[in-house]
C-alpha positions as CSV (number, residue, x, y, z in Angstrom):
1,M,0.0,0.0,0.0
2,A,1.4,3.4,-1.0
3,T,1.2,6.2,1.5
4,R,0.0,9.5,0.2
5,K,2.2,12.6,1.0
6,S,0.5,15.8,2.1
7,S,0.7,18.5,-0.5
8,G,2.4,21.3,1.4
9,R,0.6,24.0,3.3
10,K,-3.1,23.7,4.0
11,Y,-3.5,27.5,4.4
12,G,-1.7,30.2,2.5
13,K,0.4,33.0,4.0
14,A,-2.2,35.6,3.2
15,A,-4.7,33.6,5.3
16,S,-2.4,33.6,8.3
17,K,-1.9,37.4,7.9
18,R,-5.7,37.9,7.9
19,V,-6.1,35.8,11.0
20,E,-3.3,37.6,12.7
21,S,-4.9,40.9,11.9
22,A,-8.3,39.7,13.3
23,M,-6.6,38.6,16.5
24,R,-5.0,41.9,17.0
25,R,-8.3,43.7,16.4
26,R,-10.0,41.4,18.9
27,K,-7.4,42.3,21.5
28,K,-7.7,46.0,20.8
29,G,-11.5,45.7,21.0
30,T,-12.3,46.8,17.5
31,L,-13.2,43.5,15.9
32,K,-17.0,43.4,15.2
33,S,-19.1,40.4,14.2
34,G,-20.7,40.7,10.8
35,R,-24.4,40.1,11.5
36,S,-25.0,41.7,14.9
37,G,-22.1,44.2,14.9
38,R,-21.2,43.3,18.5
39,T,-17.6,43.3,19.7
40,V,-16.0,39.9,19.3
41,K,-14.5,38.5,22.5
42,S,-14.0,34.8,21.5
43,R,-10.7,33.6,20.2
44,K,-12.4,31.0,18.0
45,Q,-14.7,33.6,16.5
46,A,-11.8,35.9,15.7
47,I,-10.1,33.1,13.8
48,A,-13.3,32.3,11.9
49,I,-13.7,36.0,10.9
50,G,-10.0,36.2,9.8
51,L,-10.4,33.1,7.6
52,S,-13.7,34.3,6.2
53,E,-12.0,37.6,5.2
54,A,-9.2,35.7,3.6
55,R,-11.6,33.6,1.7
56,K,-13.3,36.7,0.3
57,K,-10.0,38.1,-0.8
58,G,-9.2,34.9,-2.6
59,A,-6.5,33.5,-0.3
60,K,-5.7,29.8,-0.1
61,V,-8.1,28.6,2.6
62,P,-9.9,25.2,2.6
63,R,-13.6,25.2,2.3
64,K,-15.8,25.3,5.4
65,P,-16.7,21.9,6.8
66,G,-20.3,20.8,6.5
67,G,-22.4,19.1,4.0
68,R,-25.1,20.3,1.7
69,K,-27.9,22.3,3.2
70,R,-31.4,21.0,2.8
71,S,-34.1,23.4,1.7
72,G,-36.5,22.8,4.6
73,A,-38.2,19.7,5.7
74,R,-40.5,18.0,3.1
75,K,-44.1,17.7,4.0
76,R,-45.9,14.5,3.2
77,S,-49.6,14.5,2.5
78,S,-51.4,11.5,3.9
79,R,-54.3,10.5,1.7
């Protein structure tokens, strides 16, 4: 059985710069969440925001985990 070799970096340098920037803004108290506009205090949320910004700018960032979203539950009519 042949072992596969990992293909280099998972995240690009630009992505790490964005996350770094988001972490600094969090510490400073100027990082805001997108939807509610509240100040971000969570470390994990700051990282997520940084990666999201990097994705928007076209940096090398893997896709978000999670499967396909279903468009609501299907209703069955009983006849």
